MIDOSE-1310 file (N, C-alpha, C; in nm, 2 decimals, decimal comma, always signed):
residues 233
mssk	+0,09/-0,12/+0,00/+0,00/+0,00/+0,00/+0,09/+0,12/+0,00; +0,05/+0,23/-0,07/+0,12/+0,35/-0,07/+0,14/+0,41/+0,07; +0,25/+0,48/+0,09/+0,27/+0,54/+0,22/+0,16/+0,65/+0,25; +0,10/+0,70/+0,15/-0,01/+0,80/+0,17/-0,13/+0,72/+0,22
pril	-0,21/+0,78/+0,32/-0,33/+0,71/+0,36/-0,43/+0,71/+0,24; -0,50/+0,60/+0,22/-0,60/+0,59/+0,11/-0,74/+0,61/+0,17; -0,82/+0,70/+0,11/-0,95/+0,73/+0,15/-1,05/+0,71/+0,03; -1,16/+0,66/+0,06/-1,27/+0,64/-0,04/-1,38/+0,74/+0,00
ived	-1,42/+0,83/-0,09/-1,52/+0,93/-0,06/-1,64/+0,89/-0,15; -1,76/+0,86/-0,08/-1,88/+0,82/-0,15/-1,98/+0,93/-0,13; -2,00/+1,01/-0,23/-2,08/+1,13/-0,22/-2,15/+1,16/-0,35; -2,28/+1,17/-0,36/-2,35/+1,19/-0,49/-2,35/+1,33/-0,54
eaai	-2,34/+1,43/-0,45/-2,34/+1,57/-0,49/-2,21/+1,61/-0,55; -2,20/+1,64/-0,68/-2,08/+1,65/-0,75/-1,99/+1,76/-0,69; -2,05/+1,88/-0,66/-1,97/+1,99/-0,60/-1,91/+1,95/-0,47; -1,98/+1,88/-0,38/-1,92/+1,84/-0,26/-1,82/+1,74/-0,28
rsgl	-1,84/+1,64/-0,36/-1,75/+1,53/-0,39/-1,62/+1,59/-0,45; -1,63/+1,68/-0,54/-1,51/+1,75/-0,60/-1,43/+1,82/-0,50; -1,50/+1,90/-0,41/-1,44/+1,98/-0,31/-1,36/+1,89/-0,21; -1,43/+1,77/-0,17/-1,36/+1,68/-0,07/-1,24/+1,62/-0,13
idvf	-1,25/+1,58/-0,26/-1,13/+1,52/-0,33/-1,01/+1,62/-0,32; -1,04/+1,75/-0,36/-0,94/+1,85/-0,35/-0,88/+1,87/-0,21; -0,97/+1,87/-0,11/-0,92/+1,89/+0,02/-0,83/+1,78/+0,07; -0,87/+1,66/+0,05/-0,80/+1,55/+0,10/-0,67/+1,52/+0,02
tyhg	-0,68/+1,55/-0,11/-0,55/+1,54/-0,19/-0,45/+1,64/-0,14; -0,50/+1,76/-0,11/-0,41/+1,87/-0,06/-0,35/+1,82/+0,08; -0,42/+1,75/+0,16/-0,37/+1,71/+0,29/-0,30/+1,58/+0,28; -0,26/+1,53/+0,17/-0,17/+1,42/+0,15/-0,23/+1,28/+0,14
fkvd	-0,36/+1,28/+0,11/-0,43/+1,15/+0,10/-0,43/+1,10/-0,05; -0,43/+0,97/-0,07/-0,46/+0,92/-0,20/-0,61/+0,89/-0,20; -0,68/+0,96/-0,29/-0,83/+0,97/-0,29/-0,89/+0,89/-0,40; -0,98/+0,80/-0,37/-1,08/+0,75/-0,47/-1,22/+0,80/-0,44
saad	-1,31/+0,80/-0,53/-1,44/+0,85/-0,51/-1,54/+0,77/-0,59; -1,67/+0,78/-0,54/-1,78/+0,72/-0,61/-1,90/+0,82/-0,60; -1,99/+0,82/-0,70/-2,10/+0,91/-0,70/-2,23/+0,85/-0,66; -2,23/+0,71/-0,64/-2,35/+0,65/-0,60/-2,32/+0,53/-0,51
gsdg	-2,42/+0,48/-0,44/-2,40/+0,38/-0,34/-2,35/+0,25/-0,40; -2,40/+0,20/-0,51/-2,36/+0,08/-0,57/-2,21/+0,08/-0,61; -2,17/+0,18/-0,68/-2,03/+0,20/-0,71/-1,94/+0,21/-0,59; -1,99/+0,28/-0,49/-1,91/+0,30/-0,36/-1,89/+0,16/-0,30
whka	-2,00/+0,08/-0,29/-1,98/-0,05/-0,23/-1,88/-0,14/-0,31; -1,89/-0,14/-0,44/-1,80/-0,22/-0,52/-1,65/-0,17/-0,50; -1,63/-0,04/-0,49/-1,49/+0,01/-0,47/-1,45/-0,02/-0,33; -1,54/-0,01/-0,23/-1,50/-0,04/-0,09/-1,46/-0,19/-0,08
qrgp	-1,53/-0,28/-0,15/-1,49/-0,42/-0,14/-1,35/-0,44/-0,20; -1,32/-0,37/-0,31/-1,19/-0,40/-0,37/-1,08/-0,34/-0,29; -1,09/-0,23/-0,23/-1,00/-0,16/-0,14/-0,85/-0,21/-0,16; -0,77/-0,21/-0,06/-0,81/-0,17/+0,08/-0,80/-0,02/+0,09
ydlv	-0,88/+0,04/+0,18/-0,88/+0,18/+0,22/-0,85/+0,20/+0,37; -0,78/+0,30/+0,40/-0,76/+0,33/+0,54/-0,88/+0,39/+0,60; -0,96/+0,46/+0,52/-1,09/+0,51/+0,57/-1,19/+0,53/+0,46; -1,32/+0,50/+0,49/-1,43/+0,52/+0,39/-1,51/+0,63/+0,45
lldv	-1,53/+0,74/+0,37/-1,62/+0,85/+0,41/-1,75/+0,84/+0,33; -1,86/+0,82/+0,40/-1,98/+0,78/+0,34/-2,09/+0,88/+0,36; -2,14/+0,94/+0,25/-2,27/+1,01/+0,26/-2,38/+0,91/+0,29; -2,48/+0,95/+0,37/-2,59/+0,86/+0,41/-2,69/+0,86/+0,29
mlpg	-2,73/+0,97/+0,24/-2,83/+0,98/+0,13/-2,77/+0,96/+0,00; -2,77/+0,83/-0,05/-2,71/+0,80/-0,18/-2,80/+0,73/-0,27; -2,80/+0,75/-0,40/-2,88/+0,67/-0,50/-2,82/+0,53/-0,51; -2,90/+0,43/-0,53/-2,85/+0,30/-0,56/-2,85/+0,21/-0,43
mdgf	-2,77/+0,26/-0,33/-2,76/+0,19/-0,20/-2,72/+0,30/-0,10; -2,79/+0,31/+0,01/-2,76/+0,43/+0,10/-2,64/+0,39/+0,18; -2,59/+0,50/+0,25/-2,47/+0,49/+0,33/-2,48/+0,39/+0,44; -2,60/+0,38/+0,50/-2,63/+0,29/+0,61/-2,60/+0,14/+0,57
eicr	-2,66/+0,11/+0,45/-2,64/-0,03/+0,40/-2,49/-0,06/+0,37; -2,42/+0,04/+0,31/-2,28/+0,02/+0,28/-2,21/-0,01/+0,41; -2,23/+0,08/+0,51/-2,17/+0,06/+0,64/-2,20/-0,07/+0,70; -2,32/-0,12/+0,69/-2,36/-0,25/+0,75/-2,28/-0,36/+0,68
rlre	-2,27/-0,36/+0,55/-2,21/-0,46/+0,47/-2,06/-0,46/+0,50; -2,00/-0,34/+0,50/-1,86/-0,33/+0,53/-1,82/-0,39/+0,67; -1,91/-0,35/+0,77/-1,88/-0,40/+0,90/-1,89/-0,55/+0,92; -1,98/-0,61/+0,84/-2,00/-0,76/+0,84/-1,87/-0,82/+0,79
tdre	-1,80/-0,76/+0,69/-1,68/-0,83/+0,63/-1,55/-0,78/+0,69; -1,55/-0,67/+0,76/-1,43/-0,61/+0,82/-1,46/-0,53/+0,94; -1,43/-0,58/+1,06/-1,46/-0,51/+1,18/-1,36/-0,40/+1,21; -1,25/-0,39/+1,13/-1,15/-0,30/+1,16/-1,15/-0,18/+1,06
qaii	-1,23/-0,18/+0,96/-1,24/-0,08/+0,86/-1,29/+0,05/+0,92; -1,21/+0,16/+0,91/-1,25/+0,29/+0,96/-1,36/+0,35/+0,87; -1,47/+0,40/+0,93/-1,58/+0,45/+0,86/-1,63/+0,57/+0,93; -1,65/+0,68/+0,85/-1,72/+0,80/+0,90/-1,84/+0,83/+0,81
llta	-1,95/+0,86/+0,87/-2,07/+0,89/+0,79/-2,09/+1,04/+0,78; -2,13/+1,09/+0,67/-2,17/+1,23/+0,64/-2,32/+1,23/+0,63; -2,38/+1,31/+0,72/-2,53/+1,30/+0,72/-2,59/+1,44/+0,73; -2,69/+1,47/+0,65/-2,77/+1,59/+0,67/-2,89/+1,56/+0,77
rstd	-2,91/+1,43/+0,80/-3,01/+1,39/+0,88/-2,96/+1,36/+1,02; -2,93/+1,47/+1,10/-2,86/+1,45/+1,22/-2,95/+1,43/+1,34; -3,07/+1,38/+1,32/-3,16/+1,34/+1,43/-3,10/+1,23/+1,51; -3,15/+1,22/+1,63/-3,10/+1,11/+1,72/-3,11/+0,98/+1,66
edvi	-3,23/+0,95/+1,60/-3,25/+0,82/+1,54/-3,15/+0,78/+1,43; -3,12/+0,88/+1,35/-3,03/+0,85/+1,24/-2,88/+0,83/+1,29; -2,84/+0,92/+1,38/-2,71/+0,91/+1,44/-2,69/+0,77/+1,51; -2,79/+0,74/+1,59/-2,79/+0,61/+1,67/-2,78/+0,49/+1,57
hgls	-2,86/+0,50/+1,46/-2,87/+0,39/+1,37/-2,73/+0,38/+1,30; -2,67/+0,49/+1,25/-2,54/+0,48/+1,19/-2,43/+0,43/+1,27; -2,42/+0,47/+1,40/-2,32/+0,42/+1,49/-2,35/+0,28/+1,53; -2,47/+0,25/+1,54/-2,51/+0,11/+1,58/-2,47/+0,01/+1,47
lgad	-2,46/+0,06/+1,35/-2,42/-0,03/+1,24/-2,27/-0,05/+1,24; -2,20/+0,03/+1,32/-2,05/+0,01/+1,33/-1,97/+0,13/+1,28; -2,03/+0,24/+1,24/-1,95/+0,36/+1,20/-1,86/+0,41/+1,32; -1,74/+0,45/+1,29/-1,66/+0,51/+1,39/-1,70/+0,64/+1,44
dyva	-1,76/+0,72/+1,35/-1,80/+0,86/+1,39/-1,90/+0,91/+1,28; -1,96/+1,02/+1,30/-2,04/+1,08/+1,20/-2,01/+1,23/+1,20; -2,03/+1,30/+1,09/-2,02/+1,44/+1,08/-2,15/+1,49/+1,01; -2,21/+1,59/+1,08/-2,34/+1,64/+1,02/-2,32/+1,75/+0,92
kpfs	-2,39/+1,75/+0,81/-2,39/+1,86/+0,72/-2,48/+1,98/+0,77; -2,44/+2,10/+0,74/-2,32/+2,14/+0,68/-2,20/+2,14/+0,78; -2,09/+2,10/+0,73/-1,97/+2,08/+0,82/-1,86/+2,18/+0,78; -1,77/+2,21/+0,87/-1,65/+2,28/+0,84/-1,54/+2,19/+0,79
iael	-1,47/+2,23/+0,68/-1,36/+2,14/+0,63/-1,26/+2,11/+0,74; -1,23/+2,21/+0,82/-1,13/+2,19/+0,92/-1,17/+2,08/+1,02; -1,30/+2,08/+1,06/-1,34/+1,98/+1,15/-1,35/+1,84/+1,09; -1,39/+1,83/+0,96/-1,39/+1,71/+0,90/-1,25/+1,64/+0,88
vlrv	-1,15/+1,72/+0,84/-1,02/+1,67/+0,83/-0,97/+1,63/+0,97; -1,00/+1,71/+1,07/-0,96/+1,67/+1,21/-1,01/+1,53/+1,25; -1,14/+1,51/+1,22/-1,21/+1,39/+1,26/-1,15/+1,27/+1,18; -1,13/+1,29/+1,05/-1,07/+1,18/+0,97/-0,93/+1,15/+1,02
navl	-0,85/+1,24/+1,05/-0,71/+1,21/+1,10/-0,72/+1,15/+1,24; -0,82/+1,19/+1,32/-0,83/+1,13/+1,46/-0,87/+0,99/+1,45; -0,97/+0,96/+1,36/-1,01/+0,82/+1,35/-0,90/+0,73/+1,29; -0,82/+0,79/+1,20/-0,71/+0,71/+1,15/-0,60/+0,68/+1,25
rrar	-0,58/+0,76/+1,35/-0,48/+0,74/+1,44/-0,50/+0,61/+1,52; -0,62/+0,59/+1,57/-0,66/+0,46/+1,63/-0,55/+0,42/+1,73; -0,51/+0,51/+1,82/-0,41/+0,48/+1,92/-0,44/+0,35/+2,00; -0,35/+0,26/+2,01/-0,36/+0,15/+2,10/-0,35/+0,20/+2,24
vlpg	-0,44/+0,15/+2,33/-0,45/+0,22/+2,46/-0,40/+0,13/+2,58; -0,36/+0,01/+2,55/-0,31/-0,08/+2,66/-0,17/-0,11/+2,63; -0,07/-0,09/+2,72/+0,06/-0,14/+2,70/+0,06/-0,29/+2,68; +0,13/-0,34/+2,59/+0,13/-0,49/+2,56/+0,02/-0,53/+2,47
gatq	-0,07/-0,44/+2,43/-0,16/-0,47/+2,32/-0,27/-0,56/+2,36; -0,27/-0,68/+2,31/-0,39/-0,77/+2,31/-0,40/-0,86/+2,43; -0,38/-0,81/+2,55/-0,40/-0,88/+2,67/-0,55/-0,91/+2,69; -0,58/-1,04/+2,72/-0,72/-1,07/+2,74/-0,78/-1,00/+2,86
lelg	-0,90/-0,95/+2,84/-0,97/-0,88/+2,95/-1,07/-0,96/+3,02; -1,08/-0,96/+3,15/-1,18/-1,03/+3,23/-1,27/-0,92/+3,29; -1,40/-0,93/+3,25/-1,49/-0,83/+3,29/-1,60/-0,90/+3,37; -1,60/-0,89/+3,50/-1,70/-0,96/+3,58/-1,67/-1,11/+3,59
adir	-1,76/-1,19/+3,64/-1,73/-1,33/+3,67/-1,73/-1,41/+3,55; -1,81/-1,38/+3,44/-1,82/-1,47/+3,33/-1,80/-1,41/+3,20; -1,73/-1,29/+3,19/-1,71/-1,23/+3,06/-1,56/-1,22/+3,03; -1,52/-1,28/+2,92/-1,38/-1,28/+2,88/-1,37/-1,21/+2,74
vdpg	-1,28/-1,12/+2,72/-1,27/-1,05/+2,59/-1,13/-1,05/+2,54; -1,12/-1,08/+2,41/-0,98/-1,09/+2,34/-0,97/-0,98/+2,24; -0,89/-0,88/+2,28/-0,87/-0,76/+2,19/-0,81/-0,80/+2,05; -0,73/-0,91/+2,05/-0,66/-0,95/+1,93/-0,76/-1,00/+1,82
tlqg	-0,87/-1,07/+1,87/-0,96/-1,13/+1,77/-1,09/-1,04/+1,76; -1,10/-0,94/+1,85/-1,23/-0,86/+1,86/-1,35/-0,95/+1,89; -1,32/-1,05/+1,97/-1,43/-1,14/+2,02/-1,42/-1,16/+2,17; -1,53/-1,21/+2,22/-1,53/-1,25/+2,36/-1,64/-1,34/+2,39
rrgd	-1,66/-1,38/+2,52/-1,77/-1,47/+2,56/-1,83/-1,42/+2,69; -1,96/-1,42/+2,70/-2,03/-1,40/+2,82/-2,10/-1,54/+2,85; -2,04/-1,61/+2,94/-2,08/-1,75/+2,96/-2,06/-1,83/+2,83; -2,16/-1,88/+2,78/-2,15/-1,96/+2,65/-2,18/-1,88/+2,53
ells	-2,22/-1,75/+2,55/-2,26/-1,66/+2,43/-2,13/-1,60/+2,37; -2,12/-1,61/+2,24/-2,01/-1,55/+2,17/-2,04/-1,40/+2,15; -1,95/-1,31/+2,17/-1,96/-1,17/+2,15/-1,86/-1,12/+2,05; -1,91/-1,03/+1,96/-1,82/-0,97/+1,86/-1,82/-0,82/+1,88
ftrr	-1,71/-0,76/+1,86/-1,69/-0,61/+1,88/-1,63/-0,55/+1,76; -1,65/-0,42/+1,74/-1,58/-0,34/+1,64/-1,45/-0,30/+1,70; -1,35/-0,25/+1,62/-1,22/-0,20/+1,68/-1,25/-0,09/+1,77; -1,34/+0,00/+1,74/-1,36/+0,12/+1,82/-1,42/+0,08/+1,96
emdv	-1,51/-0,02/+1,96/-1,57/-0,07/+2,08/-1,46/-0,13/+2,17; -1,37/-0,20/+2,11/-1,26/-0,27/+2,18/-1,17/-0,16/+2,24; -1,14/-0,06/+2,16/-1,05/+0,05/+2,21/-1,11/+0,11/+2,34; -1,24/+0,13/+2,34/-1,31/+0,19/+2,46/-1,29/+0,09/+2,58
lqyl	-1,32/-0,03/+2,55/-1,31/-0,13/+2,66/-1,17/-0,14/+2,72; -1,07/-0,14/+2,63/-0,93/-0,14/+2,67/-0,89/-0,02/+2,76; -0,94/+0,10/+2,71/-0,90/+0,22/+2,79/-0,97/+0,22/+2,92; -1,10/+0,18/+2,93/-1,16/+0,18/+3,06/-1,10/+0,07/+3,15
hahs	-1,06/-0,04/+3,09/-1,00/-0,15/+3,17/-0,87/-0,11/+3,23; -0,79/-0,03/+3,15/-0,66/+0,01/+3,19/-0,67/+0,12/+3,30; -0,79/+0,18/+3,32/-0,81/+0,29/+3,42/-0,93/+0,25/+3,51; -0,94/+0,13/+3,54/-1,05/+0,08/+3,62/-1,06/+0,13/+3,76
erav	-0,95/+0,19/+3,81/-0,95/+0,24/+3,94/-1,03/+0,37/+3,96; -1,08/+0,43/+3,84/-1,15/+0,56/+3,85/-1,25/+0,56/+3,74; -1,33/+0,67/+3,74/-1,43/+0,69/+3,63/-1,35/+0,77/+3,52; -1,39/+0,74/+3,40/-1,33/+0,81/+3,28/-1,43/+0,89/+3,22
sree	-1,41/+1,02/+3,20/-1,51/+1,11/+3,14/-1,52/+1,09/+3,00; -1,64/+1,14/+2,95/-1,67/+1,14/+2,80/-1,56/+1,21/+2,73; -1,52/+1,33/+2,78/-1,42/+1,41/+2,71/-1,28/+1,34/+2,70; -1,25/+1,27/+2,81/-1,12/+1,19/+2,81/-1,13/+1,08/+2,71
llhk	-1,24/+1,01/+2,69/-1,25/+0,91/+2,59/-1,24/+0,97/+2,45; -1,30/+1,08/+2,43/-1,29/+1,15/+2,30/-1,15/+1,18/+2,27; -1,07/+1,22/+2,37/-0,94/+1,27/+2,35/-0,84/+1,15/+2,33; -0,86/+1,05/+2,42/-0,76/+0,94/+2,43/-0,79/+0,82/+2,33
vwgy	-0,92/+0,80/+2,31/-0,96/+0,68/+2,22/-0,99/+0,73/+2,08; -1,06/+0,84/+2,06/-1,09/+0,89/+1,93/-0,98/+0,99/+1,88; -0,90/+1,04/+1,97/-0,79/+1,13/+1,93/-0,83/+1,27/+1,90; -0,94/+1,32/+1,95/-0,98/+1,46/+1,94/-0,91/+1,55/+2,04
anal	-0,83/+1,64/+1,99/-0,75/+1,72/+2,09/-0,83/+1,81/+2,17; -0,94/+1,87/+2,11/-1,02/+1,97/+2,18/-1,16/+1,91/+2,20; -1,16/+1,81/+2,28/-1,29/+1,73/+2,30/-1,40/+1,81/+2,36; -1,36/+1,91/+2,45/-1,46/+1,98/+2,52/-1,55/+2,07/+2,43
alet	-1,49/+2,11/+2,31/-1,56/+2,19/+2,22/-1,64/+2,11/+2,11; -1,63/+1,98/+2,12/-1,69/+1,89/+2,02/-1,83/+1,85/+2,05; -1,92/+1,87/+1,96/-2,06/+1,82/+1,97/-2,08/+1,69/+1,90; -2,08/+1,58/+1,98/-2,10/+1,45/+1,92/-2,15/+1,35/+2,02
rtvd	-2,24/+1,26/+1,98/-2,29/+1,16/+2,07/-2,22/+1,03/+2,05; -2,11/+1,03/+1,99/-2,04/+0,91/+1,96/-2,01/+0,82/+2,08; -1,95/+0,89/+2,19/-1,92/+0,81/+2,31/-2,04/+0,75/+2,37; -2,15/+0,83/+2,39/-2,27/+0,78/+2,45/-2,33/+0,66/+2,38
ihia	-2,33/+0,66/+2,24/-2,38/+0,55/+2,17/-2,30/+0,43/+2,17; -2,16/+0,45/+2,17/-2,07/+0,33/+2,18/-2,09/+0,27/+2,32; -2,11/+0,35/+2,42/-2,13/+0,29/+2,56/-2,26/+0,21/+2,56; -2,36/+0,26/+2,50/-2,49/+0,19/+2,49/-2,48/+0,06/+2,42
klrr	-2,40/+0,06/+2,31/-2,38/-0,06/+2,23/-2,31/-0,16/+2,31; -2,20/-0,12/+2,38/-2,12/-0,21/+2,47/-2,21/-0,27/+2,58; -2,29/-0,19/+2,64/-2,38/-0,24/+2,75/-2,47/-0,35/+2,70; -2,53/-0,33/+2,58/-2,62/-0,43/+2,52/-2,54/-0,57/+2,50
klep	-2,41/-0,56/+2,48/-2,34/-0,68/+2,45/-2,29/-0,74/+2,59; -2,26/-0,66/+2,68/-2,19/-0,71/+2,80/-2,29/-0,74/+2,91; -2,41/-0,67/+2,92/-2,50/-0,68/+3,03/-2,62/-0,77/+3,00; -2,65/-0,87/+3,08/-2,78/-0,94/+3,06/-2,90/-0,85/+3,06
datt	-2,89/-0,75/+3,15/-3,00/-0,65/+3,17/-2,93/-0,51/+3,17; -2,93/-0,45/+3,05/-2,86/-0,32/+3,03/-2,93/-0,21/+3,11; -3,05/-0,23/+3,15/-3,12/-0,12/+3,23/-3,06/-0,11/+3,37; -3,00/-0,22/+3,42/-2,94/-0,21/+3,56/-2,79/-0,26/+3,54
prvl	-2,71/-0,18/+3,48/-2,57/-0,22/+3,45/-2,49/-0,26/+3,58; -2,41/-0,37/+3,57/-2,32/-0,41/+3,67/-2,18/-0,42/+3,62; -2,16/-0,42/+3,49/-2,02/-0,43/+3,44/-1,97/-0,30/+3,39; -2,05/-0,23/+3,31/-2,01/-0,10/+3,26/-2,09/+0,01/+3,33
ltvr	-2,03/+0,08/+3,42/-2,11/+0,16/+3,51/-2,10/+0,31/+3,47; -2,21/+0,38/+3,50/-2,21/+0,53/+3,48/-2,19/+0,59/+3,62; -2,09/+0,67/+3,63/-2,07/+0,74/+3,76/-2,12/+0,89/+3,74; -2,22/+0,92/+3,81/-2,29/+1,05/+3,79/-2,19/+1,17/+3,80
gagy	-2,19/+1,25/+3,70/-2,11/+1,37/+3,70/-1,96/+1,34/+3,67; -1,92/+1,21/+3,65/-1,78/+1,18/+3,64/-1,75/+1,11/+3,51; -1,84/+1,02/+3,47/-1,81/+0,94/+3,34/-1,85/+0,80/+3,36; -1,76/+0,71/+3,30/-1,79/+0,57/+3,29/-1,67/+0,49/+3,36
rlpp	-1,71/+0,37/+3,41/-1,61/+0,29/+3,48/-1,64/+0,14/+3,46; -1,53/+0,07/+3,44/-1,54/-0,08/+3,46/-1,49/-0,11/+3,60; -1,56/-0,18/+3,68/-1,51/-0,22/+3,81/-1,38/-0,29/+3,80; -1,28/-0,27/+3,89/-1,16/-0,35/+3,89/-1,18/-0,50/+3,89
p	-1,10/-0,57/+3,81/-1,11/-0,72/+3,81/-1,09/-0,78/+3,94
């Protein structure tokens, strides 16, 4: 693969697509693009790409469906959704399908480039890398395979979900704030000024996987006014 990061931009509006190609080429990316969902899906399959930037509203196949298919075949692929539909339901749906983040239209170019670079950094958060995590009495998680077990039930995670678990596990002696997770896991330097529900939705997704009853969490706790915490093993 080229030393330049490769990005696929799937956007049906020609002016926006052309502008994004120029911006990311200027910032040192090798850029491919597609003008509709079907072409975007075929190019994403052929890859590999360091990141796929997906508009949600696309002819042929929408960005949600492309995201779902990509995540089924590759749990490590970095994906950011571009959406003019920034309602809670659409944001939750997109992140639940496995997107790393979303950016609402209209967006500033500076913020979009920042978010792309932050997602690409994907800093590993535990020294020694893929140490198996023990969460509670019957949950075992393997960061190397992005899988785990709760009793006899097999669990599967995205890379971003695993990054969150690893960071919380490494700091289980205290609560970790939403802003700290945005800074340390997502790589956003100025997390306090960032408007995004990414952390909240990833926590909700993790609870559904880890907790038999997510309404009364025992494994992934919310500490009022402080953040989130995994109890020490």
